[in-house]
C-alpha positions in Angstrom: -45.8 193.9 248.6 -48.8 192.0 247.3 -51.3 193.7 245.0 -54.1 193.3 247.6 -51.9 194.9 250.3 -51.1 197.8 248.0 -54.8 198.3 247.4 -55.6 198.2 251.1 -52.9 200.8 251.7 -54.4 203.1 249.0 -58.1 202.7 249.8 -59.3 204.4 252.9 -62.0 202.2 254.4 -64.0 205.1 255.9 -64.2 206.8 252.5 -65.1 203.6 250.7 -67.8 202.3 253.1 -69.3 205.8 253.4 -70.1 205.6 249.7 -72.3 202.6 250.5 -73.5 203.3 254.0 -74.4 206.6 255.9 -71.7 206.7 258.6 -71.9 208.8 261.8 -68.9 209.9 263.9 -68.6 208.0 267.1 -65.6 209.0 269.1 -62.5 208.1 267.0 -64.6 205.7 265.0 -67.8 205.6 262.9 -71.0 203.8 263.2 -74.1 203.0 261.0 -77.0 200.7 260.7 -75.6 197.4 259.5 -76.0 197.1 255.7 -76.1 193.3 256.0 -79.2 192.9 258.3 -82.2 194.8 259.4 -81.9 196.8 262.7 -83.1 199.9 264.5 -79.9 200.6 266.6 -76.6 201.1 264.9 -74.3 198.1 265.6 -72.0 198.4 262.5 -68.6 200.1 263.3 -65.8 201.2 261.1 -62.3 201.7 262.7 -60.1 204.1 260.7 -56.9 203.3 262.7 -57.1 199.6 261.9 -58.8 200.0 258.5 -61.4 197.5 259.5 -65.2 197.1 260.2 -67.2 195.0 262.6 -70.9 194.3 263.2 -71.8 193.7 266.8 -75.4 192.8 266.0 -76.9 189.6 264.6 -74.2 189.4 261.8 -71.3 189.2 264.3 -69.0 189.5 261.4 -66.2 191.9 260.3 -63.1 192.3 258.2 -61.3 194.7 255.9 -62.2 196.6 252.8 -62.0 193.4 250.7 -64.4 191.5 252.9 -66.8 194.4 252.8 -67.0 194.8 249.1 -67.1 191.0 248.5 -70.1 190.8 250.8 -71.8 194.0 249.8 -71.5 193.4 246.0 -71.5 189.6 246.2 -68.1 189.4 244.4 -65.4 186.8 244.3 -61.9 187.8 245.3 -60.7 188.5 241.8 -63.7 190.7 241.0 -63.2 192.5 244.3 -59.5 193.0 243.6 -60.3 194.6 240.2 -63.2 196.7 241.6 -61.0 198.1 244.4 -58.0 198.6 242.0 -60.2 200.7 239.7 -61.4 202.7 242.8 -57.8 203.3 243.8 -56.5 204.0 240.3 -54.1 201.1 240.5 -53.1 199.1 237.5 -53.4 195.4 238.1 -50.2 193.6 236.9 -50.3 190.2 235.3 -49.3 187.9 238.2 -51.0 184.9 236.8 -49.0 182.7 234.4 -50.0 182.6 230.8 -52.1 185.7 230.8 -50.6 186.9 227.5 -51.1 183.4 226.1 -54.7 183.4 227.2 -55.2 186.8 225.6 -53.8 185.4 222.3 -56.4 182.6 222.4 -59.2 184.9 223.1 -58.1 187.2 220.3 -58.1 184.2 217.9 -61.6 183.3 219.0 -62.8 186.9 218.5 -61.3 186.9 215.0 -63.0 183.5 214.3 -66.3 184.9 215.5 -66.2 187.8 213.1 -65.4 185.4 210.3 -68.3 183.0 211.2 -70.7 186.0 211.5 -69.6 187.4 208.1 -70.1 184.0 206.4 -73.6 183.6 207.9 -74.6 187.0 206.4 -73.1 186.2 203.0 -74.8 184.4 200.1 -73.3 181.1 201.5 -75.3 181.7 204.7 -78.7 182.0 203.1 -79.8 178.4 203.8 -78.7 178.6 207.4 -80.6 181.9 207.8 -83.7 180.1 206.5 -83.2 177.4 209.0 -83.0 180.0 211.8 -86.1 181.7 210.5 -87.9 178.3 210.6 -86.8 178.0 214.2 -88.3 181.4 214.9 -85.0 183.0 215.8 -85.2 186.7 215.3 -82.6 188.7 213.4 -82.0 190.7 216.5 -81.1 187.5 218.4 -78.8 186.4 215.7 -76.9 189.6 216.2 -77.1 189.6 220.0 -75.9 186.0 220.4 -73.3 186.5 217.6 -74.5 183.4 215.7 -72.3 182.4 212.7 -71.6 179.8 210.1 -68.5 177.6 209.7 -67.4 176.7 206.2 -67.3 173.2 204.9 -63.5 173.4 204.2 -60.5 174.7 206.1 -61.2 178.3 205.2 -61.2 179.5 208.9 -57.6 178.5 209.6 -56.4 179.9 206.3 -58.1 183.2 207.0 -56.7 183.5 210.6 -53.2 182.8 209.5 -53.5 185.8 207.1 -54.5 187.8 210.2 -51.2 187.0 212.0 -52.2 184.0 214.1 -50.0 181.0 214.1 -51.3 177.4 213.7 -50.1 176.8 217.3 -52.4 179.6 218.4 -55.3 178.0 216.6 -54.5 174.6 218.0 -54.3 176.0 221.5 -57.7 177.8 221.0 -59.3 174.6 219.8 -60.0 176.0 216.4 -58.1 173.3 214.5 -57.6 169.6 215.4 -54.7 168.8 217.6 -53.8 165.5 216.0 -53.4 164.3 212.4 -53.5 166.7 209.5 -54.5 170.2 210.3 -58.2 170.4 209.9 -60.7 173.1 211.1 -62.6 171.9 214.2 -65.9 173.3 213.0 -67.1 172.5 209.5 -70.5 173.2 208.0 -72.1 174.1 211.4 -74.3 176.7 212.9 -71.9 178.4 215.3 -72.8 179.6 218.9 -70.0 181.7 220.4 -69.6 180.9 224.1 -68.5 183.7 226.5 -67.8 183.4 230.2 -69.3 185.4 233.0 -66.7 188.2 232.2 -67.7 188.2 228.6 -64.5 186.7 227.4 -65.0 184.7 224.2 -63.5 181.3 225.4 -65.0 178.8 222.9 -67.7 177.8 220.5 -70.6 175.4 220.1 -71.5 174.1 216.6 -74.7 172.4 215.4 -74.3 170.2 212.3 -76.3 171.4 209.3 -75.9 168.2 207.4 -75.7 164.6 208.5 -72.4 165.1 210.3 -71.9 163.5 213.7 -72.0 164.5 216.5 -75.0 166.7 216.1 -73.5 169.2 218.5 -69.8 169.8 218.9 -68.0 172.1 221.4 -64.5 173.5 221.5 -62.3 170.9 223.1 -60.7 171.5 226.4 -58.2 174.4 226.2 -56.4 176.7 228.6 -59.4 179.0 228.6 -62.3 176.6 227.9 -63.7 173.7 229.8 -67.3 172.9 229.2 -68.1 171.9 232.8 -66.9 175.3 234.0 -68.9 177.4 231.6 -72.6 178.2 231.3 -73.9 179.3 227.9 -75.7 182.7 228.1 -74.4 183.6 231.5 -72.7 186.7 230.1 -76.2 188.0 229.1 -78.2 186.5 232.0 -75.9 187.5 234.9 -77.5 190.8 235.7 -81.0 189.4 235.7 -79.9 186.5 237.8 -78.5 189.0 240.3 -81.7 190.9 240.4 -84.0 187.9 240.6 -81.7 185.8 242.7 -82.9 182.9 240.5 -81.2 181.1 237.7 -83.1 178.8 235.3 -80.9 176.1 233.8 -81.8 174.5 230.4 -80.0 172.1 228.2 -79.3 173.7 224.8 -78.3 176.9 223.0 -81.7 177.3 221.3 -83.5 177.0 224.6 -81.5 180.0 226.0 -82.1 182.1 222.9 -85.8 181.4 222.8 -86.2 182.2 226.6 -84.3 185.5 226.2 -86.3 186.5 223.2 -89.5 186.0 225.1 -88.4 188.0 228.1 -87.1 185.2 230.5 -83.6 186.7 230.8 -82.3 184.7 233.7 -81.8 181.5 231.7 -78.5 179.7 231.1 -77.6 176.4 229.5 -75.5 173.5 230.7 -74.7 172.7 227.1 -76.1 169.2 227.3 -73.9 168.0 230.1 -74.8 167.1 233.7 -74.6 170.1 235.9 -71.1 170.2 237.4 -69.9 171.5 240.7 -68.1 174.4 239.0 -71.3 175.4 237.2 -73.2 175.3 240.5 -70.5 177.3 242.2 -70.6 180.0 239.5 -74.4 180.3 239.8 -74.6 180.3 243.6 -72.4 183.4 243.8 -75.4 185.4 242.6 -78.5 183.1 242.7 -80.2 181.7 245.8 -82.6 179.7 243.7 -81.7 177.3 240.9 -84.5 175.8 238.6 -83.6 172.9 236.4 -85.8 172.8 233.3 -84.9 170.0 230.9 -86.7 168.1 228.2 -90.0 166.4 229.2 -89.4 163.1 227.4 -88.1 160.0 229.2 -84.5 160.8 228.2 -85.0 164.4 229.5 -86.4 163.1 232.8 -83.5 160.7 233.1 -81.1 163.5 232.4 -82.7 165.6 235.1 -82.5 162.8 237.6 -78.9 162.0 236.7 -78.0 165.7 236.9 -79.2 165.8 240.4 -77.8 162.5 241.5 -74.4 162.9 239.8 -73.8 166.6 240.0 -75.1 167.4 243.5 -74.4 163.8 244.6 -77.2 163.9 247.0 -77.1 160.1 247.3 -73.3 159.8 247.6 -71.4 160.1 250.8 -68.4 161.3 248.9 -70.2 164.4 247.8 -69.4 167.5 245.7 -69.8 169.6 248.8 -68.2 167.1 251.2 -66.3 168.8 254.0 -62.8 167.6 254.5 -63.4 167.7 258.2 -65.5 164.6 257.9 -68.9 166.2 257.5 -70.9 164.8 254.6 -73.2 166.6 252.2 -76.1 165.5 254.4 -74.8 167.8 257.1 -74.0 170.9 255.0 -76.1 174.0 255.2 -75.0 175.9 252.1 -76.7 174.0 249.3 -78.7 176.1 246.8 -82.5 176.2 246.9 -82.9 173.8 244.0 -86.2 173.2 242.1 -87.1 171.1 239.1 -89.6 172.4 236.5 -91.6 169.6 234.9 -92.3 170.4 231.3 -95.4 169.1 229.5 -94.9 165.8 227.8 -93.2 166.0 224.4 -91.9 169.6 224.8 -88.6 171.3 225.5 -88.0 174.8 226.7 -87.5 176.2 223.2 -90.8 174.8 221.9 -92.8 175.7 225.0 -91.7 179.2 225.4 -92.4 180.0 221.8 -95.8 178.3 221.6 -97.2 179.3 225.0 -95.2 181.8 227.1 -97.9 181.9 229.8 -97.7 178.1 230.2 -93.9 178.4 230.4 -94.3 180.9 233.3 -96.7 178.6 235.1 -94.3 175.7 234.7 -91.5 177.7 236.2 -93.6 179.1 239.1 -94.9 175.6 240.0 -91.4 174.0 239.9 -91.0 171.2 242.4 -88.5 171.4 245.3 -85.6 169.0 244.6 -86.4 166.9 247.6 -89.9 166.2 246.4 -88.7 165.5 242.9 -86.0 163.1 244.0 -88.4 161.3 246.4 -90.9 160.7 243.7 -88.3 159.7 241.1 -86.4 157.4 243.5 -89.4 155.6 244.7 -90.4 155.0 241.0 -87.1 153.2 240.6 -88.0 150.4 243.0 -90.8 147.9 243.2 -92.4 149.4 246.2 -95.1 146.9 246.1 -92.6 144.5 247.8 -91.1 144.8 251.2 -87.6 144.5 249.7 -88.3 147.4 247.3 -89.6 149.6 250.1 -86.4 148.9 252.1 -84.1 149.7 249.1 -86.0 153.0 248.5 -85.7 154.0 252.1 -82.0 153.3 252.1 -81.5 155.6 249.2 -83.9 158.4 250.1 -83.7 158.8 253.9 -80.2 160.3 254.0 -81.6 163.1 251.9 -84.5 163.8 254.3 -82.1 163.6 257.2 -80.0 166.4 255.7 -82.8 168.9 255.8 -82.2 171.5 258.6 -85.8 172.8 258.8 -87.6 170.5 261.2 -91.0 171.2 259.7 -89.8 170.6 256.2 -88.1 167.4 257.3 -91.3 166.2 258.9 -93.3 167.1 255.7 -90.9 165.0 253.5 -91.0 162.1 256.0 -94.8 162.0 255.7 -94.5 162.3 251.9 -92.1 159.3 251.8 -94.5 157.3 253.9 -97.4 158.1 251.5 -95.3 157.2 248.5 -94.4 153.9 250.1 -98.0 153.3 251.3 -96.8 152.6 254.8 -97.6 154.2 258.2 -95.3 156.8 259.6 -94.7 154.6 262.7 -93.6 151.7 260.6 -91.3 154.0 258.5 -89.7 155.4 261.6 -88.9 152.0 263.0 -87.2 151.1 259.7 -85.0 154.1 259.4 -83.4 154.3 262.8 -80.1 152.9 261.5 -80.0 155.5 258.7 -80.2 158.5 261.0 -77.4 161.0 260.2 -75.7 162.4 263.3 -75.6 166.2 263.8 -72.2 167.8 262.9 -69.8 167.5 265.8 -69.2 170.5 268.0 -65.5 171.0 267.5 -63.7 172.1 270.7 -61.6 175.1 270.3 -58.3 175.1 272.1 -55.6 177.7 272.2 -52.0 178.1 273.3 -51.4 180.9 275.8 -47.8 181.3 274.8 -48.5 183.1 271.5 -46.4 186.3 271.1 -47.7 189.5 269.6 -47.4 189.2 265.8 -46.2 191.8 263.4 -47.8 191.8 259.9 -44.8 189.8 258.6 -45.0 187.1 261.4 -48.8 187.1 261.0 -48.5 186.0 257.4 -45.8 183.5 258.3 -48.1 181.9 260.8 -51.0 181.9 258.5 -49.0 180.5 255.6 -47.3 177.8 257.6 -50.8 176.7 258.9 -52.2 176.6 255.3 -49.0 174.8 254.0 -49.6 172.1 256.7 -53.2 171.6 255.7 -52.3 171.5 252.0 -49.5 169.0 252.5 -51.4 166.9 255.1 -55.2 167.3 254.5 -55.9 164.6 257.2 -55.2 167.4 259.7 -58.6 168.9 259.0 -60.2 166.0 260.7 -58.7 167.0 264.0 -61.1 168.2 266.6 -59.4 171.6 266.7 -61.3 173.9 264.3 -60.2 176.9 262.4 -62.4 179.7 261.1 -61.6 181.8 258.0 -62.0 184.9 260.2 -58.8 183.9 261.9 -56.8 184.8 258.7 -56.0 188.5 258.3 -54.5 188.1 254.8 -57.2 188.1 252.2 -55.5 185.5 249.9 -55.0 183.2 252.9 -58.6 183.6 253.9 -59.9 182.9 250.4 -57.8 179.7 250.1 -58.8 178.4 253.5 -62.5 179.1 252.8 -62.4 177.0 249.6 -60.1 174.3 251.0 -62.8 172.6 253.1 -65.0 172.2 250.0 -62.4 170.4 247.9 -61.1 166.9 248.0 -58.0 167.5 245.8 -55.5 170.2 245.1 -56.5 170.4 241.5 -60.1 170.9 242.5 -59.1 173.7 244.8 -57.1 175.4 242.1 -60.0 175.3 239.7 -62.4 176.9 242.3 -60.0 179.7 243.2 -60.0 183.0 241.4 -57.1 183.2 239.0 -55.6 186.1 241.0 -55.2 183.9 244.0 -53.6 180.9 242.3 -50.0 182.2 242.4 -50.4 182.5 246.1 -51.6 178.9 246.3 -48.6 177.8 244.3 -46.4 179.6 246.8 -48.0 177.8 249.7 -47.7 174.4 247.9 -44.0 174.9 247.4 -43.4 176.1 251.0 -41.0 173.8 252.7 -42.4 171.9 255.7 -39.8 170.5 258.1 -39.8 166.7 258.4 -41.9 165.4 261.3 -43.9 162.5 262.6 -47.7 162.3 262.4 -48.1 163.2 266.1 -45.6 166.1 265.7 -47.6 167.5 262.8 -50.8 167.2 264.7 -49.3 169.1 267.6 -47.9 171.8 265.3 -51.3 172.3 263.7 -53.1 172.5 267.1 -50.6 175.2 268.3 -51.0 177.2 265.0 -54.8 177.0 265.2 -54.8 178.1 268.9 -52.4 181.0 268.1 -54.5 182.2 265.2 -57.7 182.1 267.2 -56.2 183.8 270.2 -54.8 186.5 268.0 -58.3 187.1 266.6 -59.9 187.2 270.1 -57.4 189.8 271.2 -58.1 191.9 268.2 -61.8 191.8 268.8 -61.4 192.5 272.5 -59.3 195.5 271.9 -61.9 196.9 269.5 -64.7 196.2 272.0 -62.8 197.8 274.9 -62.2 200.9 272.9 -65.9 201.3 272.2 -66.8 200.8 275.8 -64.2 203.4 276.8 -65.7 205.9 274.4 -69.2 205.0 275.8 -70.6 204.5 272.4 -71.1 200.7 272.5 -74.6 199.1 272.4 -75.9 196.5 274.8 -75.2 193.9 272.2 -71.6 195.1 271.9 -71.2 195.1 275.7 -72.4 191.5 275.8 -70.0 190.7 273.0 -67.1 192.1 275.0 -68.0 190.1 278.0 -68.2 186.9 276.0 -64.7 187.6 274.5 -63.2 188.1 277.9 -64.7 184.9 279.1 -63.4 183.0 276.1 -59.9 184.4 276.6 -60.0 183.1 280.1 -60.9 179.7 278.8 -58.0 180.0 276.3 -55.5 180.5 279.1 -57.0 177.6 281.1 -56.8 175.2 278.1 -53.3 176.3 277.3 -52.1 175.6 280.8 -53.6 172.1 280.8 -51.4 169.1 280.0 -51.2 168.6 276.3 -52.9 165.6 274.9 -52.5 164.1 271.4 -55.5 165.1 269.3 -57.4 162.3 267.6 -59.1 162.6 264.3 -62.9 162.4 264.2 -64.2 159.0 263.2 
């Protein structure tokens, strides 16, 4: 039995949801005002016998205790697993490989951190403390952010060996060089410990105190540290980001410390790199708004532009959020509300927040929507005084405008582009017709009427076989038959399918999944798929998709019928039941039609 199933068996969904929502008895079930949208009539139902919940109102969503806590608390699967395990009093076992090894690396980092802090507070640290004082870093911040000092010689490794760590531990943690003679990674540097969102000490950043190069140095890539997957200060900013639903992204360690000192607590740093997909994914779990605030000099503006162009890939058809069903980023709807804060010339966040906190607040509040920023910056890159320059600018910019879902916002940006190019809207419209992005295809849903009733074991078998097909043959996702994550009952399968469409490679999928789900992914990747031709695989996938959807329809129809029988259903629920019945009739009609080979979308 999987850990998630053990937790579901131990946690009563009625008891758990009643601690978040005021439930009222309704026949054999319970109902309440939906916690996920505003309403006056209860449309949220909890079903004790099936240990599930469903909203028959505008949410039109449902699931088990995992989906409830993930949505209610805005948690990932791993966090939800630990949350519910604590609630149920279940000890989470280490199912993830190398957990003990990772713990050893974190312990080595913790010991190194104590060593660095002690050195900073010793006589040897006096010059560095003077430097921090000159940078206006308060003693309280030095303690809060655990700042330290690395020695000029190999004293750290010598110290840690006396504490029981092996040189192999230190190499794996990135504390000593991996090649050549054993040398400490950080020498004569101001040390910034880097913790992940769960407060694990995964690495360090070091600023040179002499003439050493590079000026800033980070822990190399290790089993627990990859700079593009970490945001400095997130461990301290996470709660404020959750409250404000806004994250401010700066470039450096000092920027974060200064902002937190002055009361702007929702600030994190990209550590000098372009914002990566993983960093965006981490932030958008809790933040609806992202504000990028980098240096105001030309290099800073170029960095900001490159961050947006490269990290969000808004001008690339092969985009970070590209759907493997053939839908480009220009057709996606889940991008964050991204803005750009334009700092005064010659200043960075550290300088501005310390010299004029009110001006800093004004800069943040007046941050520019990313579309406006990119329009202005992109137009500046071309000689729009010439016809050729105008055309090149339009080719680059228009796909971005076409991606906007809000019709009024799209019209506003279109007019802005016309103004920037000094052309009429009519002329601009005539020149962009070939760049229009088509709306996402409406994928037809087909089902096979010959699906048997599935037991939990066969349910997982069907789900796992479907996922194994998709993992082994990703081109199947381009078929017109569409799957929904709601069709998967197993929480691990559902999480893998939800992430699958946002990834272009298996390694990318593995990085995006919570570590608790990765063993299940490995199981699916090693699942044996019988040899078959391309057309046979397509037919297998279509049948699996139909069976999964039909099963979900039947589950929902049974639930809806029960509520009608007990005469507790709302008008919305009654309409929902009727729609389900109609859809099932369509399923039978489609299944009885002659089978045709499904063609991938072009």
